[in-house]
mmCIF entry with sequence, helices, sheets and N, C-alpha, C, O atoms, coordinates in Angstrom:
data_MODEL
# 
_entry.id   MODEL 
# 
_entity.id                         1 
_entity.type                       polymer 
_entity.pdbx_number_of_molecules   1 
# 
_entity_poly.entity_id                      1 
_entity_poly.type                           'polypeptide(L)' 
_entity_poly.nstd_linkage                   no 
_entity_poly.nstd_monomer                   no 
_entity_poly.pdbx_seq_one_letter_code       MSGYFWVVLGGLVIFTTKYLTSVRLRGLTDRMQREQTGA 
_entity_poly.pdbx_seq_one_letter_code_can   MSGYFWVVLGGLVIFTTKYLTSVRLRGLTDRMQREQTGA 
_entity_poly.pdbx_strand_id                 A 
# 
loop_
_entity_poly_seq.entity_id 
_entity_poly_seq.num 
_entity_poly_seq.mon_id 
_entity_poly_seq.hetero 
1 1  MET n 
1 2  SER n 
1 3  GLY n 
1 4  TYR n 
1 5  PHE n 
1 6  TRP n 
1 7  VAL n 
1 8  VAL n 
1 9  LEU n 
1 10 GLY n 
1 11 GLY n 
1 12 LEU n 
1 13 VAL n 
1 14 ILE n 
1 15 PHE n 
1 16 THR n 
1 17 THR n 
1 18 LYS n 
1 19 TYR n 
1 20 LEU n 
1 21 THR n 
1 22 SER n 
1 23 VAL n 
1 24 ARG n 
1 25 LEU n 
1 26 ARG n 
1 27 GLY n 
1 28 LEU n 
1 29 THR n 
1 30 ASP n 
1 31 ARG n 
1 32 MET n 
1 33 GLN n 
1 34 ARG n 
1 35 GLU n 
1 36 GLN n 
1 37 THR n 
1 38 GLY n 
1 39 ALA n 
# 
_struct_asym.id          A 
_struct_asym.entity_id   1 
# 
_struct_conf.conf_type_id            HELX_P 
_struct_conf.id                      HELX_P1 
_struct_conf.pdbx_PDB_helix_id       AA1 
_struct_conf.beg_label_comp_id       SER 
_struct_conf.beg_label_asym_id       A 
_struct_conf.beg_label_seq_id        2 
_struct_conf.pdbx_beg_PDB_ins_code   ? 
_struct_conf.end_label_comp_id       GLY 
_struct_conf.end_label_asym_id       A 
_struct_conf.end_label_seq_id        38 
_struct_conf.pdbx_end_PDB_ins_code   ? 
_struct_conf.beg_auth_comp_id        SER 
_struct_conf.beg_auth_asym_id        A 
_struct_conf.beg_auth_seq_id         2 
_struct_conf.end_auth_comp_id        GLY 
_struct_conf.end_auth_asym_id        A 
_struct_conf.end_auth_seq_id         38 
_struct_conf.pdbx_PDB_helix_class    1 
_struct_conf.details                 ? 
_struct_conf.pdbx_PDB_helix_length   37 
# 
_struct_conf_type.id          HELX_P 
_struct_conf_type.criteria    ? 
_struct_conf_type.reference   ? 
# 
loop_
_atom_site.group_PDB 
_atom_site.id 
_atom_site.type_symbol 
_atom_site.label_atom_id 
_atom_site.label_alt_id 
_atom_site.label_comp_id 
_atom_site.label_asym_id 
_atom_site.label_entity_id 
_atom_site.label_seq_id 
_atom_site.pdbx_PDB_ins_code 
_atom_site.Cartn_x 
_atom_site.Cartn_y 
_atom_site.Cartn_z 
_atom_site.occupancy 
_atom_site.B_iso_or_equiv 
_atom_site.pdbx_formal_charge 
_atom_site.auth_seq_id 
_atom_site.auth_comp_id 
_atom_site.auth_asym_id 
_atom_site.auth_atom_id 
_atom_site.pdbx_PDB_model_num 
ATOM 1   N N  . MET A 1 1  ? 156.533 7.683   -101.723 1.00 0.00 ? 1  MET A N  1 
ATOM 2   C CA . MET A 1 1  ? 156.458 6.408   -102.436 1.00 0.00 ? 1  MET A CA 1 
ATOM 3   C C  . MET A 1 1  ? 155.988 5.350   -101.431 1.00 0.00 ? 1  MET A C  1 
ATOM 4   O O  . MET A 1 1  ? 154.984 4.676   -101.661 1.00 0.00 ? 1  MET A O  1 
ATOM 5   N N  . SER A 1 2  ? 156.738 5.205   -100.287 1.00 0.00 ? 2  SER A N  1 
ATOM 6   C CA . SER A 1 2  ? 156.238 4.164   -99.380  1.00 0.00 ? 2  SER A CA 1 
ATOM 7   C C  . SER A 1 2  ? 154.877 4.456   -98.845  1.00 0.00 ? 2  SER A C  1 
ATOM 8   O O  . SER A 1 2  ? 154.073 3.541   -98.667  1.00 0.00 ? 2  SER A O  1 
ATOM 9   N N  . GLY A 1 3  ? 154.578 5.760   -98.571  1.00 0.00 ? 3  GLY A N  1 
ATOM 10  C CA . GLY A 1 3  ? 153.244 6.026   -98.108  1.00 0.00 ? 3  GLY A CA 1 
ATOM 11  C C  . GLY A 1 3  ? 152.209 5.663   -99.049  1.00 0.00 ? 3  GLY A C  1 
ATOM 12  O O  . GLY A 1 3  ? 151.204 5.067   -98.661  1.00 0.00 ? 3  GLY A O  1 
ATOM 13  N N  . TYR A 1 4  ? 152.393 5.996   -100.325 1.00 0.00 ? 4  TYR A N  1 
ATOM 14  C CA . TYR A 1 4  ? 151.477 5.636   -101.350 1.00 0.00 ? 4  TYR A CA 1 
ATOM 15  C C  . TYR A 1 4  ? 151.287 4.181   -101.411 1.00 0.00 ? 4  TYR A C  1 
ATOM 16  O O  . TYR A 1 4  ? 150.159 3.706   -101.543 1.00 0.00 ? 4  TYR A O  1 
ATOM 17  N N  . PHE A 1 5  ? 152.403 3.409   -101.314 1.00 0.00 ? 5  PHE A N  1 
ATOM 18  C CA . PHE A 1 5  ? 152.298 1.872   -101.361 1.00 0.00 ? 5  PHE A CA 1 
ATOM 19  C C  . PHE A 1 5  ? 151.462 1.426   -100.308 1.00 0.00 ? 5  PHE A C  1 
ATOM 20  O O  . PHE A 1 5  ? 150.597 0.585   -100.553 1.00 0.00 ? 5  PHE A O  1 
ATOM 21  N N  . TRP A 1 6  ? 151.622 1.923   -99.067  1.00 0.00 ? 6  TRP A N  1 
ATOM 22  C CA . TRP A 1 6  ? 150.832 1.473   -97.824  1.00 0.00 ? 6  TRP A CA 1 
ATOM 23  C C  . TRP A 1 6  ? 149.384 1.758   -98.086  1.00 0.00 ? 6  TRP A C  1 
ATOM 24  O O  . TRP A 1 6  ? 148.538 0.932   -97.744  1.00 0.00 ? 6  TRP A O  1 
ATOM 25  N N  . VAL A 1 7  ? 149.036 2.926   -98.697  1.00 0.00 ? 7  VAL A N  1 
ATOM 26  C CA . VAL A 1 7  ? 147.653 3.358   -98.888  1.00 0.00 ? 7  VAL A CA 1 
ATOM 27  C C  . VAL A 1 7  ? 147.025 2.351   -99.862  1.00 0.00 ? 7  VAL A C  1 
ATOM 28  O O  . VAL A 1 7  ? 145.906 1.902   -99.615  1.00 0.00 ? 7  VAL A O  1 
ATOM 29  N N  . VAL A 1 8  ? 147.733 1.959   -101.012 1.00 0.00 ? 8  VAL A N  1 
ATOM 30  C CA . VAL A 1 8  ? 147.201 1.014   -101.971 1.00 0.00 ? 8  VAL A CA 1 
ATOM 31  C C  . VAL A 1 8  ? 147.011 -0.306  -101.329 1.00 0.00 ? 8  VAL A C  1 
ATOM 32  O O  . VAL A 1 8  ? 145.973 -0.947  -101.490 1.00 0.00 ? 8  VAL A O  1 
ATOM 33  N N  . LEU A 1 9  ? 148.092 -0.764  -100.533 1.00 0.00 ? 9  LEU A N  1 
ATOM 34  C CA . LEU A 1 9  ? 148.014 -2.075  -99.880  1.00 0.00 ? 9  LEU A CA 1 
ATOM 35  C C  . LEU A 1 9  ? 146.811 -2.166  -98.966  1.00 0.00 ? 9  LEU A C  1 
ATOM 36  O O  . LEU A 1 9  ? 146.088 -3.162  -98.936  1.00 0.00 ? 9  LEU A O  1 
ATOM 37  N N  . GLY A 1 10 ? 146.630 -1.132  -98.253  1.00 0.00 ? 10 GLY A N  1 
ATOM 38  C CA . GLY A 1 10 ? 145.390 -1.137  -97.244  1.00 0.00 ? 10 GLY A CA 1 
ATOM 39  C C  . GLY A 1 10 ? 144.047 -1.152  -98.022  1.00 0.00 ? 10 GLY A C  1 
ATOM 40  O O  . GLY A 1 10 ? 143.087 -1.826  -97.649  1.00 0.00 ? 10 GLY A O  1 
ATOM 41  N N  . GLY A 1 11 ? 144.040 -0.412  -99.063  1.00 0.00 ? 11 GLY A N  1 
ATOM 42  C CA . GLY A 1 11 ? 142.775 -0.429  -99.882  1.00 0.00 ? 11 GLY A CA 1 
ATOM 43  C C  . GLY A 1 11 ? 142.513 -1.833  -100.435 1.00 0.00 ? 11 GLY A C  1 
ATOM 44  O O  . GLY A 1 11 ? 141.388 -2.334  -100.442 1.00 0.00 ? 11 GLY A O  1 
ATOM 45  N N  . LEU A 1 12 ? 143.601 -2.433  -100.891 1.00 0.00 ? 12 LEU A N  1 
ATOM 46  C CA . LEU A 1 12 ? 143.431 -3.833  -101.480 1.00 0.00 ? 12 LEU A CA 1 
ATOM 47  C C  . LEU A 1 12 ? 142.999 -4.803  -100.384 1.00 0.00 ? 12 LEU A C  1 
ATOM 48  O O  . LEU A 1 12 ? 142.148 -5.652  -100.645 1.00 0.00 ? 12 LEU A O  1 
ATOM 49  N N  . VAL A 1 13 ? 143.547 -4.718  -99.162  1.00 0.00 ? 13 VAL A N  1 
ATOM 50  C CA . VAL A 1 13 ? 143.182 -5.611  -98.070  1.00 0.00 ? 13 VAL A CA 1 
ATOM 51  C C  . VAL A 1 13 ? 141.651 -5.405  -97.773  1.00 0.00 ? 13 VAL A C  1 
ATOM 52  O O  . VAL A 1 13 ? 140.862 -6.349  -97.733  1.00 0.00 ? 13 VAL A O  1 
ATOM 53  N N  . ILE A 1 14 ? 141.317 -4.164  -97.580  1.00 0.00 ? 14 ILE A N  1 
ATOM 54  C CA . ILE A 1 14 ? 139.868 -3.816  -97.187  1.00 0.00 ? 14 ILE A CA 1 
ATOM 55  C C  . ILE A 1 14 ? 138.983 -4.295  -98.291  1.00 0.00 ? 14 ILE A C  1 
ATOM 56  O O  . ILE A 1 14 ? 137.987 -4.963  -98.013  1.00 0.00 ? 14 ILE A O  1 
ATOM 57  N N  . PHE A 1 15 ? 139.292 -3.986  -99.566  1.00 0.00 ? 15 PHE A N  1 
ATOM 58  C CA . PHE A 1 15 ? 138.452 -4.474  -100.735 1.00 0.00 ? 15 PHE A CA 1 
ATOM 59  C C  . PHE A 1 15 ? 138.275 -5.988  -100.716 1.00 0.00 ? 15 PHE A C  1 
ATOM 60  O O  . PHE A 1 15 ? 137.167 -6.513  -100.822 1.00 0.00 ? 15 PHE A O  1 
ATOM 61  N N  . THR A 1 16 ? 139.427 -6.676  -100.576 1.00 0.00 ? 16 THR A N  1 
ATOM 62  C CA . THR A 1 16 ? 139.345 -8.201  -100.539 1.00 0.00 ? 16 THR A CA 1 
ATOM 63  C C  . THR A 1 16 ? 138.491 -8.676  -99.394  1.00 0.00 ? 16 THR A C  1 
ATOM 64  O O  . THR A 1 16 ? 137.663 -9.563  -99.600  1.00 0.00 ? 16 THR A O  1 
ATOM 65  N N  . THR A 1 17 ? 138.647 -8.118  -98.142  1.00 0.00 ? 17 THR A N  1 
ATOM 66  C CA . THR A 1 17 ? 137.897 -8.597  -97.066  1.00 0.00 ? 17 THR A CA 1 
ATOM 67  C C  . THR A 1 17 ? 136.428 -8.293  -97.268  1.00 0.00 ? 17 THR A C  1 
ATOM 68  O O  . THR A 1 17 ? 135.599 -9.131  -96.912  1.00 0.00 ? 17 THR A O  1 
ATOM 69  N N  . LYS A 1 18 ? 136.054 -7.159  -97.811  1.00 0.00 ? 18 LYS A N  1 
ATOM 70  C CA . LYS A 1 18 ? 134.600 -6.889  -98.062  1.00 0.00 ? 18 LYS A CA 1 
ATOM 71  C C  . LYS A 1 18 ? 134.090 -7.807  -99.080  1.00 0.00 ? 18 LYS A C  1 
ATOM 72  O O  . LYS A 1 18 ? 132.982 -8.319  -98.923  1.00 0.00 ? 18 LYS A O  1 
ATOM 73  N N  . TYR A 1 19 ? 134.853 -8.077  -100.184 1.00 0.00 ? 19 TYR A N  1 
ATOM 74  C CA . TYR A 1 19 ? 134.446 -8.979  -101.208 1.00 0.00 ? 19 TYR A CA 1 
ATOM 75  C C  . TYR A 1 19 ? 134.213 -10.433 -100.727 1.00 0.00 ? 19 TYR A C  1 
ATOM 76  O O  . TYR A 1 19 ? 133.236 -11.087 -101.094 1.00 0.00 ? 19 TYR A O  1 
ATOM 77  N N  . LEU A 1 20 ? 135.144 -10.892 -99.902  1.00 0.00 ? 20 LEU A N  1 
ATOM 78  C CA . LEU A 1 20 ? 134.989 -12.246 -99.453  1.00 0.00 ? 20 LEU A CA 1 
ATOM 79  C C  . LEU A 1 20 ? 133.821 -12.259 -98.427  1.00 0.00 ? 20 LEU A C  1 
ATOM 80  O O  . LEU A 1 20 ? 133.059 -13.226 -98.418  1.00 0.00 ? 20 LEU A O  1 
ATOM 81  N N  . THR A 1 21 ? 133.661 -11.298 -97.622  1.00 0.00 ? 21 THR A N  1 
ATOM 82  C CA . THR A 1 21 ? 132.468 -11.351 -96.640  1.00 0.00 ? 21 THR A CA 1 
ATOM 83  C C  . THR A 1 21 ? 131.207 -11.374 -97.367  1.00 0.00 ? 21 THR A C  1 
ATOM 84  O O  . THR A 1 21 ? 130.306 -12.124 -96.991  1.00 0.00 ? 21 THR A O  1 
ATOM 85  N N  . SER A 1 22 ? 131.053 -10.528 -98.489  1.00 0.00 ? 22 SER A N  1 
ATOM 86  C CA . SER A 1 22 ? 129.869 -10.535 -99.272  1.00 0.00 ? 22 SER A CA 1 
ATOM 87  C C  . SER A 1 22 ? 129.519 -11.830 -99.944  1.00 0.00 ? 22 SER A C  1 
ATOM 88  O O  . SER A 1 22 ? 128.364 -12.254 -100.006 1.00 0.00 ? 22 SER A O  1 
ATOM 89  N N  . VAL A 1 23 ? 130.590 -12.453 -100.455 1.00 0.00 ? 23 VAL A N  1 
ATOM 90  C CA . VAL A 1 23 ? 130.380 -13.681 -101.130 1.00 0.00 ? 23 VAL A CA 1 
ATOM 91  C C  . VAL A 1 23 ? 129.944 -14.729 -100.009 1.00 0.00 ? 23 VAL A C  1 
ATOM 92  O O  . VAL A 1 23 ? 128.946 -15.419 -100.218 1.00 0.00 ? 23 VAL A O  1 
ATOM 93  N N  . ARG A 1 24 ? 130.605 -14.855 -98.925  1.00 0.00 ? 24 ARG A N  1 
ATOM 94  C CA . ARG A 1 24 ? 130.366 -15.794 -97.887  1.00 0.00 ? 24 ARG A CA 1 
ATOM 95  C C  . ARG A 1 24 ? 128.883 -15.555 -97.332  1.00 0.00 ? 24 ARG A C  1 
ATOM 96  O O  . ARG A 1 24 ? 128.152 -16.507 -97.060  1.00 0.00 ? 24 ARG A O  1 
ATOM 97  N N  . LEU A 1 25 ? 128.513 -14.302 -97.192  1.00 0.00 ? 25 LEU A N  1 
ATOM 98  C CA . LEU A 1 25 ? 127.072 -13.990 -96.714  1.00 0.00 ? 25 LEU A CA 1 
ATOM 99  C C  . LEU A 1 25 ? 126.061 -14.405 -97.755  1.00 0.00 ? 25 LEU A C  1 
ATOM 100 O O  . LEU A 1 25 ? 125.018 -14.962 -97.411  1.00 0.00 ? 25 LEU A O  1 
ATOM 101 N N  . ARG A 1 26 ? 126.354 -14.137 -99.081  1.00 0.00 ? 26 ARG A N  1 
ATOM 102 C CA . ARG A 1 26 ? 125.441 -14.598 -100.068 1.00 0.00 ? 26 ARG A CA 1 
ATOM 103 C C  . ARG A 1 26 ? 125.286 -16.110 -100.047 1.00 0.00 ? 26 ARG A C  1 
ATOM 104 O O  . ARG A 1 26 ? 124.162 -16.606 -100.123 1.00 0.00 ? 26 ARG A O  1 
ATOM 105 N N  . GLY A 1 27 ? 126.385 -16.860 -99.944  1.00 0.00 ? 27 GLY A N  1 
ATOM 106 C CA . GLY A 1 27 ? 126.369 -18.325 -99.857  1.00 0.00 ? 27 GLY A CA 1 
ATOM 107 C C  . GLY A 1 27 ? 125.492 -18.730 -98.730  1.00 0.00 ? 27 GLY A C  1 
ATOM 108 O O  . GLY A 1 27 ? 124.658 -19.624 -98.864  1.00 0.00 ? 27 GLY A O  1 
ATOM 109 N N  . LEU A 1 28 ? 125.682 -18.046 -97.564  1.00 0.00 ? 28 LEU A N  1 
ATOM 110 C CA . LEU A 1 28 ? 124.897 -18.499 -96.370  1.00 0.00 ? 28 LEU A CA 1 
ATOM 111 C C  . LEU A 1 28 ? 123.391 -18.242 -96.557  1.00 0.00 ? 28 LEU A C  1 
ATOM 112 O O  . LEU A 1 28 ? 122.603 -19.077 -96.114  1.00 0.00 ? 28 LEU A O  1 
ATOM 113 N N  . THR A 1 29 ? 122.951 -17.160 -97.171  1.00 0.00 ? 29 THR A N  1 
ATOM 114 C CA . THR A 1 29 ? 121.659 -16.800 -97.411  1.00 0.00 ? 29 THR A CA 1 
ATOM 115 C C  . THR A 1 29 ? 121.073 -17.679 -98.406  1.00 0.00 ? 29 THR A C  1 
ATOM 116 O O  . THR A 1 29 ? 119.906 -18.040 -98.259  1.00 0.00 ? 29 THR A O  1 
ATOM 117 N N  . ASP A 1 30 ? 121.748 -18.056 -99.387  1.00 0.00 ? 30 ASP A N  1 
ATOM 118 C CA . ASP A 1 30 ? 121.269 -19.078 -100.443 1.00 0.00 ? 30 ASP A CA 1 
ATOM 119 C C  . ASP A 1 30 ? 121.001 -20.388 -99.785  1.00 0.00 ? 30 ASP A C  1 
ATOM 120 O O  . ASP A 1 30 ? 119.970 -21.009 -100.042 1.00 0.00 ? 30 ASP A O  1 
ATOM 121 N N  . ARG A 1 31 ? 121.962 -20.862 -98.882  1.00 0.00 ? 31 ARG A N  1 
ATOM 122 C CA . ARG A 1 31 ? 121.781 -22.142 -98.236  1.00 0.00 ? 31 ARG A CA 1 
ATOM 123 C C  . ARG A 1 31 ? 120.552 -22.112 -97.303  1.00 0.00 ? 31 ARG A C  1 
ATOM 124 O O  . ARG A 1 31 ? 119.771 -23.062 -97.270  1.00 0.00 ? 31 ARG A O  1 
ATOM 125 N N  . MET A 1 32 ? 120.388 -20.986 -96.532  1.00 0.00 ? 32 MET A N  1 
ATOM 126 C CA . MET A 1 32 ? 119.242 -20.927 -95.678  1.00 0.00 ? 32 MET A CA 1 
ATOM 127 C C  . MET A 1 32 ? 117.930 -20.941 -96.436  1.00 0.00 ? 32 MET A C  1 
ATOM 128 O O  . MET A 1 32 ? 116.976 -21.609 -96.037  1.00 0.00 ? 32 MET A O  1 
ATOM 129 N N  . GLN A 1 33 ? 117.889 -20.190 -97.546  1.00 0.00 ? 33 GLN A N  1 
ATOM 130 C CA . GLN A 1 33 ? 116.636 -20.155 -98.330  1.00 0.00 ? 33 GLN A CA 1 
ATOM 131 C C  . GLN A 1 33 ? 116.370 -21.589 -98.897  1.00 0.00 ? 33 GLN A C  1 
ATOM 132 O O  . GLN A 1 33 ? 115.233 -22.059 -98.932  1.00 0.00 ? 33 GLN A O  1 
ATOM 133 N N  . ARG A 1 34 ? 117.425 -22.232 -99.319  1.00 0.00 ? 34 ARG A N  1 
ATOM 134 C CA . ARG A 1 34 ? 117.212 -23.584 -99.925  1.00 0.00 ? 34 ARG A CA 1 
ATOM 135 C C  . ARG A 1 34 ? 116.757 -24.547 -98.766  1.00 0.00 ? 34 ARG A C  1 
ATOM 136 O O  . ARG A 1 34 ? 115.873 -25.362 -99.031  1.00 0.00 ? 34 ARG A O  1 
ATOM 137 N N  . GLU A 1 35 ? 117.243 -24.517 -97.628  1.00 0.00 ? 35 GLU A N  1 
ATOM 138 C CA . GLU A 1 35 ? 116.744 -25.367 -96.507  1.00 0.00 ? 35 GLU A CA 1 
ATOM 139 C C  . GLU A 1 35 ? 115.259 -25.024 -96.167  1.00 0.00 ? 35 GLU A C  1 
ATOM 140 O O  . GLU A 1 35 ? 114.428 -25.909 -95.963  1.00 0.00 ? 35 GLU A O  1 
ATOM 141 N N  . GLN A 1 36 ? 114.976 -23.718 -96.119  1.00 0.00 ? 36 GLN A N  1 
ATOM 142 C CA . GLN A 1 36 ? 113.565 -23.455 -95.862  1.00 0.00 ? 36 GLN A CA 1 
ATOM 143 C C  . GLN A 1 36 ? 112.618 -23.922 -96.935  1.00 0.00 ? 36 GLN A C  1 
ATOM 144 O O  . GLN A 1 36 ? 111.526 -24.394 -96.621  1.00 0.00 ? 36 GLN A O  1 
ATOM 145 N N  . THR A 1 37 ? 112.986 -23.812 -98.160  1.00 0.00 ? 37 THR A N  1 
ATOM 146 C CA . THR A 1 37 ? 112.059 -24.342 -99.224  1.00 0.00 ? 37 THR A CA 1 
ATOM 147 C C  . THR A 1 37 ? 112.062 -25.902 -99.200  1.00 0.00 ? 37 THR A C  1 
ATOM 148 O O  . THR A 1 37 ? 111.037 -26.522 -99.484  1.00 0.00 ? 37 THR A O  1 
ATOM 149 N N  . GLY A 1 38 ? 113.168 -26.501 -98.874  1.00 0.00 ? 38 GLY A N  1 
ATOM 150 C CA . GLY A 1 38 ? 113.271 -27.939 -98.784  1.00 0.00 ? 38 GLY A CA 1 
ATOM 151 C C  . GLY A 1 38 ? 112.373 -28.461 -97.639  1.00 0.00 ? 38 GLY A C  1 
ATOM 152 O O  . GLY A 1 38 ? 111.733 -29.500 -97.798  1.00 0.00 ? 38 GLY A O  1 
ATOM 153 N N  . ALA A 1 39 ? 112.321 -27.802 -96.562  1.00 0.00 ? 39 ALA A N  1 
ATOM 154 C CA . ALA A 1 39 ? 111.567 -28.166 -95.371  1.00 0.00 ? 39 ALA A CA 1 
ATOM 155 C C  . ALA A 1 39 ? 110.099 -27.913 -95.630  1.00 0.00 ? 39 ALA A C  1 
ATOM 156 O O  . ALA A 1 39 ? 109.267 -28.151 -94.755  1.00 0.00 ? 39 ALA A O  1 
# 
């Protein structure tokens, strides 16, 4: 029971970290492209 719980918890943490990183990277690329087109 506890082992399964830790596996699920670890998966959730990894999934959340990857999701937040992808969203942040997408926002950075959009901002960079916007600045390039503006310049």
